[in-house]
Phi, psi and omega in degrees: 000328184297328182296336183265006186297314182299319179294323178299314181296319179298320179295316180295321180293325176295318178297316181295317181298331179293343180089359184299317185288346182277345184284147177297323183298316181294314181300314181297318182295322181288322178293321176295326177296321177295321176300318179295323178301312183294315185283326184272342187233031182301314183297319181295320180293314180300320180295321178296318179294322178295321180295319183282317193239357186054042182280139170300149183298320180299316180296321178299316182294313184296314190266342188244332191254036176237118185234121175285141181229136179203164180233156186280169175203173177263137184249109177290149178230153176284139178258159185268174177297333183299324184254006182300138353274133182198163171233148181233154177205154174253123182248105177292131177233147181294153182280324180142243181252122188237156181242130176244117177252116188261177182237181192261341191283328169229071195293336180275306181300312186283354170270310188282327185298312175294328177297320177300314178299319181295317180290317180301326179280348176099024180265160163271148192216143169248130175253127173247097179289167180281132177288346180286340175243072190295325181295315179292321177301317180295317179296318179299315180298317181293310186290319178293327176294326181280324191258333189263166174283104187283356172280348183232343181231119182235150171242127176242114178271163177143191183237218186301317180300318180293319179296318179299317179297321178296319183289345177283344182276162174271123178243160176270345170192146174239131179242119183233136172239124179164214187275159177294328180298311179288327178303321178295322178296317181293319180296321179295319179294320180294327183297331180299330182247011186051041180274127176290151183227153162246122179244114175257101188254236183202228182130175182269100184279115183271155171236121176259127183243112178275168175276176177057046175237175172280092191294325180296314179296317180300315181298316181297321181288323176296317179298316180300319182281340180265290186274334178283347176256077172064034177055042177084356180272059183219137186295336180255009177294146173304128180264323176205160183243141174240130175213176180280157181300321183285340182261349188301316183297322178297319180295315178301315180299317182293316178296316181298315181297316182287325176299320178292323177298320186281318190243002176081177182288337177238083186296338179295340178266356184286132176281351181267002180251122180292155176275165168288145191299319180201177185295325180299313180289328176300313180296323179297314180292319179298324178298320177298320183285328184274355176307133183297338178281350187244319191302329180277359183257004183289127179245351175202138174077215180101350182292148182229145176221090185291332180301316180260009177055046179236139171235131183294152172307127189231130176249131183235125186255134175058051175286142180292149184292337181268008178285157182299322184293336180267004183233007170214156181297129185288309180052051181189186191275026180256137181229100174286147173242122179257137181248147177227164179286314179235144190297330181291343176294341179298329180300318180293322178300316182292312186289344177285344179257178177296153181295123185281163176289330179211152175220145188229146179222131173249114180195160169252003184274110183299319181294320179296321177302311182297319180292323178296312180298321182282334188260330186263123177266121181207161177301320178205159181228137172236132179260128177064028171192175176228145170070349187290337177298334177296329183274352184268106183296339180281353179251140175290143177242121180184170183260181177215142182064228184284353177271000173136183177210148185083170183209160176210192185103131175053229179302327183290336171293317176300314180297324183297332183250021181234156166251125178277099183277125180275130180231127175241129181246131177225157171261200182258003176272176176064035179276107188275127183296335183296344178289337194246152175295160358282150187264104177273162180304321181296331179290321178296316177301317181298312183293321177299315179295322181295315181293330177278350184073024185268097184297322180291325176295321177297312181295323179297317180296325183274323191243344180095169186291323188302314181294322181297314180300319178296317182295316180298315181296324179293316180296317182296317181292325178294320180296316179298318182297319187275329193243347184239084178297152179297130183271130179228161177298330180297318181293326182297333180260007181275164186223163174234140178238138181233133171291149177249154172237172176097180181197174178288314183221127014262355187291317179086008181219149157248128185223155183246148173270117182242128177271131185221141172098180178229116352294155184294138177235144183280142174222144176268122182239130176291122182283126188222103176278000179267357178220157186270318193277131169274137176214153177238147169295136199223139177270085189245004356281168184279127177275316179212102179238149180269157173305142184216161183289337180235164177295156183298143175295132177257114186288150170276194183269009184273074181270136180278134179267171184292339181277352179292137179304329178298318179296315180299318181291329181291315183275316172068166178294137177089344179268158179295124181252125188278000191267139171262323178227155183297336185277351181291159174293150182269106177275157178221158170213125176241140178234137183256169186299330179276008180072011165290161184203165173220136179233136181183206183231147179279136178226173173235144173203170185277142177240094180298127182227142175244115184274162185295339179273008177095350181286134175243121179227164177227072183294150173277117183241148180272139177202173183269133172263096190272115181251003179211104184245148173233117179246121185289313180248093180254027185282337183267170177299136180288119182260342188231159177260352183172202185233136173262103182283119183238027185283195193273348187278170184285346179274356180291156180301319182295318180296323179293318178296322178295318180296334177275354181079018185275330181198167174284153181279070180227131176231142178223151174221149177231107186259115182282135175295342177268001183103146181082201184135208179207160181236140181240136163253126182093180186244020185285344185245014184286150175301146181278346179205169175086001181275131174264124184249145172215147186288149170279136180296135179289154179065014179268144176279348184236175174280080184260130185259006184085201188264151178215156173260154187248134173230147170243107189064236179262002184264128180271139174287151182288333181277127184247161172070051177289131176276111191259134174233135174266128185212105179285354176278352177260126179295310182256170174268154181228131174248150174303157189306315182292317179294321178298313181296322176300314182297314181298321179296316178299318182293318180296320177297320181293328183272355182302125180090355178265164190277054176229140178235156177298133178256072185294337181283346179270111183264015181301316178216164187297324184240115181223153177231157177230152177255188179295325176235154178301139177281143178257331178206170181296333179300336183291339187221002189300334181291342179286340189245158183246157178297149176256136185233129170256118186256108177272188185299316185238347185223167176236144174248110183263135180239109179289159182307323180291350179255012170220006178235153173227156171257122184276173179295344179271359180083017177257166177250132183235151178280122181269023173243128188243169180279108181295335178297333180288342180243017173080022181277351177062235183269000178287143176239116190256126172267110184261189185308316187303322185271356177254007181295145176059033172225146165275118179247126186241130177250103183259098183286339182281323177263001178054055179211157176238138179227163177207155178203146175301144184206156170272105185270005183273350179222147183289141179284163176249142182287000000 
């Protein structure tokens, strides 16, 4: 085959020169052919993978049979004042004839994904599959030969001689996936022809495990990314784990228990564990394990079966740094655990080695996350999971330093095989005399202002100071007239009332209709007293947005910069600040307890409001323009367009209105158990009596009320001193694990002998009961349950059964209080929407207190 390489390249270059591969029709037809290969020959591909790697069928499908497909387009760009009048665009063009050299561990995926990118970009391509996976190589050669245009797409099988012959040719790009040793050979060969390369190599991918996390979930995810991904034979598999000395034993126990759950007591017999690829690699991994510095450190596994090329999942504790296993990529089922005194010492351990292809961190510490991302250099980072960034087509996948260069996946595969050609279009108008000699002083002033983008400097050079001063004064007076209403004491005591929609079950939200923008458009916002920032899904453009009830918000040009106090208050001292210079736009990222998140930029727009004293204003308020959202539970119908942040911080809508003198920084909500209710800004509609007040804890980021004891009816829970937070952004209430278990135990004792049985088949919530007949409403069973009481220092917060129970669609009754330990809340106990129903709850930020009183939430109050 090597003798024909030169002729193959000449044929492909002739095809590319003809222009055939550049047409949309050709690209689409070839991409559709790949789809047909995957869909029509799934069984044949899986069988080849099983033959080469002994892969379980599920693993083959998940990791190998998913292919992103896309087509190119022209991207218009905004032009500057320097080239006005003009239009600009970026035109991606194919590079030419490219070479893809694949590897053996995911021989189908890692062959076709770069080929897809090359074809989508309009290139002719040669694929060289790995000879180490001969069955898959043969299937690829056969199927691409049958389905693809072989004048533009070729497969060349073989080993080192064929690869050497290929590297002697001139290519327009080389894409290689494999080891660093071979990567250096490819880079040297490419340098002879100044050929650009993408090298996807490897490295020792670390996992840092902090304390106070959901350890069971973390252990399962580490196992999935290590042994569930080809038995560790994956470039992004965890190579070693770093944790503290005091936490190590807990981590080992959790990993050991879950490994036994997944692969049984004899994992060598498990059909769900992949084999080592061949005897050579088996011996290499066994050598690492048999090292005298390592063999005595095994705390789990270690069994070997060379006949079937299997090594059991193996955990090794406190391996020395100078051992062989800590100085080369393992690429197998062994997992060393390194211990440190303090978790931040892990950064130094990682940075002392070569830059890895991936790095992982498990923590609930927001500051630690930011420091990890800022301190650790890696191709990619995943927080609280492993390897999943590889599966996200919207993220580039690639290495840095010795783990590789260049990136691909999704759009980035298209970019990897394209040249972004810059195009500027101009007509014959707008020819500025200042470009040409003779050069007078005013021309120099004009050109300096033009290059700086200073419109006022340009006008000053052309028109003089008098006109500029007049223009500035006119703009300033217009802005004051439209946006800054006169502040009076009357407005400060005025209020706004909004009707609410939604319910606890089945919608899971209480939301308000808020009009935003010019002209104002309605948006549904989830009311959230647990976070400060208001944000909308935004067409900026949107990178990742969820389905929503309204069209995406289109931002105006009023972007907040890093020097704005709102930006400073949002990020605050000690938090990760995204700004390099004060003039940059202020980016934000918020993450919620359920690990949902929003990423975007801060903007300002008008919020038309009608106050109780009759005043109508449209203040400019800061909020997030969210172009990248992550929703953990997106199974229900989308009810909202974003979040209305009503928290304690200065970036909240209420704090901004207070700073403008429009109202007091007081917010109240009344959530009806029948659905709906109302929301208050200000204190104009509060009850005149009957409110129970308790102070907000100082220095808290949340509406924290301090500690309380728990009773169910007259029975006290054994766990004392619950740290209570009020959060309308949580549908259900959450108790710390010990308090939750105490409560469930009290309830089960209370229900003993009553006509209720556990409804284990109802998965609506963790704890459910059923009666002899399906329940239709809470009235059917409320007599079985007792009120729940949180007893603070001077007041009590009573929760009736209808405010902690729900009736599911199956006719069962479920507990609407959940285990906060399962979602990483630690010792926090959150009172969510369900437990605040049919009460007026008031958050008075000015007096630093929270109050509540029973209320009819089905009708709006009168001032």
